[in-house]
N, C-alpha and C positions, 0 to 999 in steps of 0.2 A: 160209314164210308165217308171218305174226305169231299167236301164239295168245294169247288171250285168257281169262282164267278167272273165273268167276262162281258163286257155290252158288245151289243149287235155290232156300233161302230168301229170299237177297237179290232175285235174279230176279224171284219170285212179288211179293215185297214191295214192290218198286218199281213193277211193273206194274199190280197189281190192289187196291193201295191205294185207301182210299174214305172217305169220313165225315168226322168234325170230330177236332180235336185234345182229347184227354181232358183232362179237369182232374184235380186232386188228389181232388173228390168222386166222378169217374166211373172212379179207376183200375181198368184191364182186369184181367180174371179172371185173365189169363195173366201180369202183371208178377208173378211169385214171386222169391225167393229160388232162386240159381242151384243153389245146392249141395242146397236141400229138393227142388229140382224134377227135378235128375239122379236122385237116391236115388229119387224116385218113379217114374221111367221106369224105373229097375233092377227095381223091385219089380213092377211089373205085368209087365216082360217076364219075369220068373221066374217068375212065377205063371200064364203061360199054355198053358204044356204044351209038349211034345216037338216040336210043329208050327209053333212059333213061332219064328224066326232074329230075333235084334236085332242093332241098330246094322248095318245093311248098307251096304256102299258102294256107290254108283253113279255112273257118269258118262255122258257121251254128249257127243260131237265134231259142231260143227255147221259147216257150211262158209257165212261170211257174207261176200261180196264177195271182197276179198282177205287174209280171216282165217280163223280157226277158232275159234269159240266152245267153250269148253271149259264142259259147265254137268255140276256135281258135289255131289254131297252124301251122305247116309247117311241111309236109311230105318230109323225106329222098327224098326221089326217086318214080315218078311213071314211069312205063313200059307199054308202048302200043306196043305189037306186036301181029301180026297174029291176028288180034282182040280179043285180050285177053287182060285184065287190071290188074297190077299188082301193089299193095302198098308194098313198101319196107320202114322198119324198120331198120335202122343200129343200133350196139350199139358195143362200142369199150373196151378194159381192157386189163390186164394184167395175167389175172388167166389162168387156163389149161381149154382150150379151148375145149377139148377132151371129158372133163367132164358134158358137157352139152348133155343130150340125149334127151331134148325137149325143144320148145321156152318156157320163163318164160311167167306166163299169164300177167303179168302187162306190160311187151313188146308188147305181141300180141295185148290187148286190146288196147293201145294208136295207135296199125296200126290198127285195126277193127274200130276205132274211122275216123280215114283219110279215110279207105274204106266205110265206111256208107256217109260220105260226100259227097266222089266226085261221088261215084255211084249214089248218088240222086241229085247232081248238073247236070251229065250227061245222068241220065233215063238209068243206066246201069241195067241189070237183075243178073250178075253175077260179081263177084272180087276175085281178090286172094290177100291174104296177105302173105307175105314174111318177114321172120326175119334172118337177115344176122350178124352174131357173129364175130368178127374180132380181131387179135391178135396183140396188137400196134406194139410187136416187130418183130415176123416171120410174120406176116399179112397173118397168115393162117385163112382161113375161112370156117365158118359153117352156111348153110343156112335152114331154116325150112320152108315150104308152107301150108298154107290152103286155102280151097277155100270157096267161102260163096256164097248164093243166095242174094240176095237185101232184100227179107223179111226176112232172118235169122236175118242178119245185123239190121234191121230196130227194129225188136222186141226186140234185143240184146240192143240195143241203146236208145229205150225208157225207158225199165227196168235199165239202168245205171244213166237215168236221174231221173227217178223217185225216185232212193237211193239218190241222191244227192237235190233231191229238199227238202228234209224234212229239210236240213241245211238251204238252201235259205231261208224257209220260216221262219224260227226262226229267223234267222238274219234280215230281212225284218220287222218282228213284232216287235223285241227287240228294231231297230233302230226308227220305229214310234213312241215307249214307251218311248224312251230316248230325241226324240227330242222335243216329247212333255211337257216332264220335262225340257227340258233345257231352253224352251223358255219362262218361269214362274219362272226362278231360279234367286235368287237376291243373291248378295254378302253376305257371311253368317253371316258377323259382321260389328262392324261400323270400317270404314276403317282408319289406321293411317296414320299418315302424311306423304304425299310421296307414299303411299302404292297404293292409284286411281291411280294417275298419270300412275306410272309403268303399272299397270294393262291397262289401256288405251293403252299405247305405243305398250305392247305387242301384243294385240288385233289386231290394226294396222299393226302392223308387219306380223301376220299372213294374214290377209286379203290381204295385199300387198304382200305376198309371199316372203318377204325379212326375211334376217338374222338380226337380233338385240342383241348387246352388251351391257347388263344393270351391272351396279357397284350399288349396294346397299347397306347400312350399316346391318349388323346383327341385329333382333329385328325388321326390318320394315315387316316381314311376306312375305319374296321371295315366297315361294313356293306357297301361296295361289294367291298372287298377279302375278303367273303365270299361274297356274292351272286352277284359274276361268276362265280367257277371253280365253285360250285354250279350253277347254267344252264349252263354250259360240260360239265359231269360231266351233264347231265339231257340233253344233245343226243346225247352219247355213249352212252345207255342205260346210264347209271352210278347209274340210280336214276328211280323215277315220280313221285314230287312233292316238293319242299320246302316244308319246316315250320320259318318264322321264329317263333321263339316269343320273348315280350316280356314284362317285367315291366310296361310303363308305356303309356299310350295315343302319347305324345310320340315314341316308337321304332316304335310301330306306322307313323305317317306317315313316320318318315326311311324304313325299308323299303321302303313301297309307293313312297314316290319314286325308290327306288334302281331299281325293277322298270320303273317309268314312264321313267326316264331311258335304261335299256336298249332301251325301247320306240322311245323317240326315236331310236335309233341303229340300228334297224331289226329287233330283235327281236319275234316274234312271241309274246307270250305271254300267258295268262291270269292272275290272282291275285284273290285275294278277300281281304276285310279283315273278320274276323269279329268281331261287336261283344254284348256281355253281355245279355242279354234285358231286362232291365231299364231299360238305354241306349237299346235301338231299339224297344222296343214303343212302337206309333202311340197307345195308350190313356193318358188321364191318369193313370190309376191301372192298373196292369197286372195283368188278371184272364183268366186263360186258360180261362173258363168257356164253350162255346161259345153257351149263352144269353145271355151279356153281351157276348162279343165277336164281331162279325162277323167277323174276319178266321180264327178258330179254326172258326167256323161252316161246316163243307164245305170246309174246308182241303185235303184230300187229293183232293177231287174236282178241284181246279184247280191244284194245286202242279206237276204235271209240264209241263203247259203255259207255266206261269211259267218253268220251270228251262231249256225247251228255248228260251225266248224271250230272257232273258238272255246264255246262253253261246253264242248264235248272233249276238249282237248288240255284244256289249260284252267289253273286255278286263279295263279296271281296275274291278275291281268294289268299290266304296266303300262304306261304310254311304249315303252319299246314292242311290247307284244302286240298293242294296237294297231301300231303302225307295220308291223311285219303282218297281220294278216290282211290288214288294208291294203297292203300293196300286193300281196298273193291274189286278193280276188277284184281288186281294182274299183275297192268302193271309199268315200270319203270318211278318213279314220273319226271326224269328229262327230259326226250324224252316226256313225256304227257302232261307237263307243256309247252313246246314248242309248241306243236300241239295246246292245248288249247289257247294258245296264239294268233291264227288265228280267234277268235269268241268272242274276248273283245275289248271294247273302248279305254281301256291305259293298257301301259305296263310299268312296273316301273323296270328297270334294270341295271346293271353295262353299262359302256362304251362298255366293249369289244363285248357284244351282237350287236352294232352298226359297231362298228368299226374295230375292231380286225381280220386281214381274218381268223385265226385260229380260231376263235372263234363266229364270227359273224352270224345271222340268215339268213341263204341263201333264206331262203324263203321269207325275205323281203329287204336283200342287195345281191343277187346273180346277177349273171349276166344277163344283160336283166330284172333283175326286178326292179320295180320302183310303187310308190304309193303316195299318197294325207297326206303323214305324216306329224305331227308336232312335234318336236324334242324340248325338255326343256331339257336343259344342266345345271345341278346345281353343283355348286361348280366347275364350267369350268376352273379356272384356274389350278387345277390339270390333265387337260387334254392335255397339252404340253408336260410333261415329259411322261404321258401315253403312248400317241400318238408316242413319239420317240422309245418307247419302244415295242407298237405293231408294227410297220414298221420295226422294224429293227431284225436283224436272223444273228446268229454266228456259227460257226463250230469249233471243235478241233481236232487237229491233230491226238492227242492220241486216239480219239475215233475211227477214222478210222481202227487203227491198233488193237485196242482191238476186235473190229466184226470182222477183218480180221482173228485173232486168232481161233474165234470161229466157222467162217464157213469155214477156208481152205479146211478141210476134208470132208467136205460134199459138197460144189461147187466152184471148182477153177475159174470158170468164175467170180462169184461173187469176190473171192478173188484177181484177177486181177484187175479188177475193181477198187477196196478199196484198193489196192497199187499204182495204175496210180495215186489216187487224192493224197495219203499222199506221193507221190515223189514230186507233185505240191506243199504240204505244206512243203515239206522239203526243198525244193530250196528256199523257200520266208524265210523258218525259219532262215537260214544262212546268207540272205541280211539283217535282222531285229536285230536291237540292242534293242531297250526299243520297240518302237512300229513305225510303218512305214506306209505311207501311200499307195496306191496302186492306178495307173492310170489306170488300165486294168487288171482284172482278168477273160476276155474271155477263157482263154485256161483250166481254172479252171473249169470255168461254162460247157464247153464242156465235160469235163470227169464226171463232177457232174449230168449233163444230162443222161448220159447213165448209170451211176451208179443208179440215181433216177429210173428211168424206168425199170430196172432188177431188182431192190430191192422188186417193188411192186410185181413182178412174183415170188419172191422167199416166200413172208410173208406164204403163206401156208404153207410152208417147217417147220414153226416154232415148229409144233407139235411135232418134232423129237429133241427138245432144252429144256434144264431143264427152271425152270419156273425163276429163276435169269437170264439167259442169255436171254431167249424170252422177260423179259421186258428190259434189256437194249438194244437188237436190235432194239424194237420196238420203245425205246424212240431217238435213233440214227436215224431209218427212219423218224420218225415226225420232228427231227431237220434238216434232211437233207430237206424233203418235205417243210419245213418254209424256207429254206435259196434257194431251186430253185423258190419256189414263190414270196419271198422277191426281186429277182435277175430280175424278171419281171416285179416290180412296179419302180425300179430301173431308179431314173431321176438323174436334176441336183442338186436336194435339198439330195443326198446321197452321203456321204464319204465312201469309202472302205478302211478299215485299218488292219494291222496284229499289235498282240502283244504278249511279254512273261508274262504270267499270273504268279501271286504270288505264285502259286500251281505248277510251273513248266509246265503248258499247253502252247500249241500255240495257239493262236487263231486268224482266220481272221472274221471279222464282216464287215456286210453288216450294216451302221449306217445311221438313217434318222434323220437327222438334223434339217430338215425344214418340220415338218410334214402336213401342210395346204393341199398341192396336194392333197394326198391320203385322208383324211379327206372329202374335198369337193366332192371328189368320191362318199363318203357315203351320205352325207347332202344330195348331189343332188338328191338321191332317195325318198327324200320327197321334202314338197313345204314349209316350214320356217322353221327357227331355231333361239331358245331364248336361249344365252350364258348368264347366270347368276352368280354372285360372289358377296361376301364384297370386294374381294378384287382384282380388274382390273387395276391395274396403273403399268407402264402405257398402256392405252388402246390401243394405236398404235401396243405396243410389241402383246399384245393377239392377234388383229385383225388379225395381218400380218400372225403369227402362227398356227392359227386356222382355219383363213377361206380362208383370204387374197383376197376377193372378194371387187373391188371397190366401188360395192352398196350397202353394207353393212353399218350399222349406229349403234351408242352408245348414250345411255343415262347416266347420272350420278343423281342417286338421294341421295337427301342431308340426312344426319343425323337427326332424330325427337329429338335426345337426348338432354339435359341440358349440357353444357359442364360444368357447375359452380358444378355438381355432379361427376365429373371425373377430377383427375389431373395428368397431362403427363408433366413428368419430364424426363430430358437427364442427366446423369450423365457423364460430360467432361473428369473425372479425373479416368476414366477405358479405357485400351487397351486391344482388344483381338486379336490383332495382333499375329501370332503363334509366332514371334521373342520377344514378351512382355512377352507371358503366363511365369506364376510362383506362388512361393507363396507368394510374393508382392503383386501382382495383385489379387489373389483370397482371401487375408485376406482383400483387400480392398471391392470386392464382399460381404464378410463376415460383413462387418462394416454396406456396405448398407440395405442387408435384417435385422439385428440388427435393426436399426434405422426405418424400415418398421414395424416389428411387436411390438415397441415399443410406435408406434403412436397410435396402435389399434391392439388390441387381435383380430385374425380371420383367415381366410381360403384364401391362398396366394398360385400361382405356379410360379416356377421360371423355364425357360427355357435358358439351354443351346445350345453353338451350337458343342458339341460333347458329347459321354459317357466318353469319356477321362477327359476333364474339370468337367463336372458332378459328377465325382467319386472325382478328387484331392481336389474340394470345400467342398463336402460332409467331406472327411477325416479331411481337416483341421477343420472344424465346429463340431466334436467331442471333440475339445479342447479348444473351444470358449465360450463365454456366451451363445450363439445361443442353446446350446446343453439342457439347461436349463430353456429357453423361449420357446423352439417351440418342436412339434414334425413333422421329416421330412420323407417323404415318398420318395421312388426312383424309378423311372421308370428304370424297366429291360427291355432290349434288346429281342424280340421275344416273348412278352409275350401273353399268350393264352386269349381267348374270358373271361373268367371268370376271369383271374386276372385283365384284364382292369376293366372291370364291380365292382371289390372289391375295385380297386383305386378309382374309381368315387366315391363311395357309402362311402369312410371318408368323401369327399367334403360334402355331404349332410346331414350328420349329425352336426347342428349348433347351439346346446343347450347350450351358453354359456361354451364351453371345458375351462380347467384351463390352456391349452397352445394352442398357434397359430399351425395351421398347414401349415406347407409348401411343396409343389409336386415340388420335383425336377426331372424336365423334358428335354427333349431332343426337340429343336427348329425343327418345319418340320415333329415332330413326331404322333403320334397316338392321344395325349391330346392335340395338339396345335391347333386344329380347329377339328369342329364336334361336341363338345362337349356343352352339355346347361347347365352352373352352374350358376342359377340367386339368386337374394338377396343375402343373408349372407354366401350362398354355395362358392362364391369365390370374395373376396374384393380386389383384387389386381394383378395384373402378373408383372413380373419382364424380360425382352428379356435381353439376355447377349450376345451382339456380332448382327451385322447387318445380321446374317443370310447366310454370302456369302458361296458358296458350297466351297466343299474342292478341290484342285488342284488335277484335276485327266488329265489321258491322253484323255477322253473325252473334259473334260471341255476346253482344250486347242484347242481340234479341234475347238469347237462351237466357240472358241472365235475369232481364226482365218476364221473360216467361215464367221462369222457375219462381222467381221472388213474389210474382201474385200468386203461383199455384201451391208454392211449399212453403215460401217466406225464407227460403235460402238459395235464392239466385247465383249469390258469388259462387258458392260450394259447387252448384250443380255444371255451373258454366266453366269453373276455372281450377278451382283448388282441388277436387274431386280427379277429373280427368289428367292434372298434373302430378298429382302424386302417383298416379297408375303408372304415370312412364318412368317415375324415380325407382320407383320400387322392382320394375322390370329390368331398368337396368343394373341396379344393386344385386338383382338376383343371377346376372353373367358370373359373380365369383365364386359363392359355396355351390357346388353342383352334385359333389359325391362327399361321403364321408372322409374320405383323404385328403379332400381340399381344404386350404388353407389360405386366406387372404385377408386384405383391408377396402371396408367401405368407406370411404371420405366425402361427408357432404357437406357444399360450399354454400352457404349462405344463412345470414342469422333467422332469415324466417324458417328455418326448420325448428327452431326453439319454440316458436310460437304455439300455443295451447292447439287453434285449429288444426296445424299441422300435426302435431306430436299425436291427438288423438287419433290420427290415421294409420300410426306404425303398427305394423305386425306385434303381436306379442312377444315374439322373439327380439324385440330391438329393443326390450324394456333397458339393456345395459349399454345404452348410448352415452357416448362422454362428450360433452361439451369442452372444446378446445379452442387454442387459437395456435398461430403457428411455430411458435417457437415450443410449446407444450406438445405441437401433436409431433415434432419432430424426434422429442425424446420417447413418447408413446410409442410410434411406429416400432424405434429401435428396442424398445423393451419387448412388443410383441414379438418380432421374429426371435429375438434371443429367446424368448421363452416358447417358442414353436420350430426351432430347430431340427 
């Protein structure tokens, strides 16, 4: 008989939650730093005397239909004195303890579960429930007591289990149907070359509970080659849930279509696409205050009905489906979607839901939580920089002064704590020229520690401030909170530094240069991880920065496309080195572009290393022959979703236009990866420069760190991430067997040994050329590929 585990806390919080979604101004008394709360628990327990037993593990098995529900947890304390037994449940926080007039029922229910289990085990006829609330700073304690007979607790517990049983029965029946459908499921179409071997490797990695890195070319069908074996593994109980993690909205859509396609072939499988709160909020301006948002008001009173409704009616739970049911039941669509994720087989979401400490799903990735999750990480080359950002944090001296001005007449102690932090940063500012590495910030951290705790207790006072001040104080609080939590993560993979910013602010940053340690803590919550990308060279670089586990392994899937349908040329007479940039080089680039479109009229993308160069070349193009032969579209910075879609639509119109279409884009930007323009929609890509990142303080820090750690600092900081951008942009051209096109690399550095070594094996046929030779080669190529 199948055993299902649930913690006492999760059980009662799911069944008995009620009321509004809390806002920043009403942050709960109990949202305290975990470490501080744990320390206070131990302090209270130690003071209680010899009659007090702390952290007592308790569990009970309950028969539900054809499954056993194992309910388990730890009672904070059990007091046995004078023939009486008391269960103590401790809650700590920074809120106003004097405002608590009675125990919160969800806390009382948690203690009642422990009371029932303990009374049953020890055949007690009566037991007392004690709720202990403690303020983390003042250590003021308030307690509530309720006496119960065993019969009362037993009747109550049976009703609790019956309320939860309908969810268990639904889940068991769905999994039976799912596994039956998976057993007969076959790959939905004929395998492409290399796709079957990739799918087999993915399945073996999941079965062996290993991490696998897969480099596979665009067009091979990487998504289905990972999704299908993961689904088959789920059907064989090799995992509980599939997380499909992406960096971009478009890849979420591709993953959802893969599951949808398998459902069309008979798969019984529920998946949900998670959308960021600000993108799914139904209000014109997001405001989670229950006084403003009708969805937040009473959300928890209605949400369980909404969840049961959607999971019993829908299989493909998209953003639109979430909004539909959220509107029907008047619940917050974002919080609703997170709850629904507990009852589906597959979760499609951004990286940050799994990895970012500020956004990750605590129900899956919180402390002490783990499961047999299968992680499928798409376009995983993006995760290196994303993870560095997720696990870094910074504070600005000027923000301390601004908040101090807001609060100095309202709370002098808070103003004093803010000034103490400001003075620490002032001393560092005086010693910093441009940027300065910091060996030790222990003194500043101790001041932040005091400020962090006091800020939490101050948040209820925000009702006395203006809307603008409230927003800025909350933003400051979240920044302090992030800094505080990041410092707890800091190890040898971090560099601390201060810097004078261009906007005159002074910053202290905790910079995670090597994110693998933090990523692995999340990956270990699951059973297996598949990292896959079209650009994973050199593979050791990505293995080291994303996982760094000796038992990880990697496979390379060769390209199935014919090299005869693609011309790969390197223009050696171009240099994009900063000191060489100028009209002479830009005019030479224009000559290459003219030769390209004169060889064949069509749609091309040109990727520049910066907006500045893009604009300079565009200005020159207005006075060249190019303006008469091509229409040029310009990628703008900070393009909105609609503007991006319109940009791409121009390429999808290919009915023999009178002019060629040139899209001037930025290398590493929104159009250099993740877009799918097949056949005549795109017949060539020009990559100007090797993609080397700009020389910044952080790049220098990375270079120095890896030079000392690996002896290859320039490669880790500049060459490897730069070539990844190049390979991604080049991958826009050949997407299917029918595609034909030209890839033109413009920079003499493309023929240098350290760059050529990073070429995929399919690029062995590259041709070195100059502008005159290229014009002939391009015409010959199209003549041969009519």
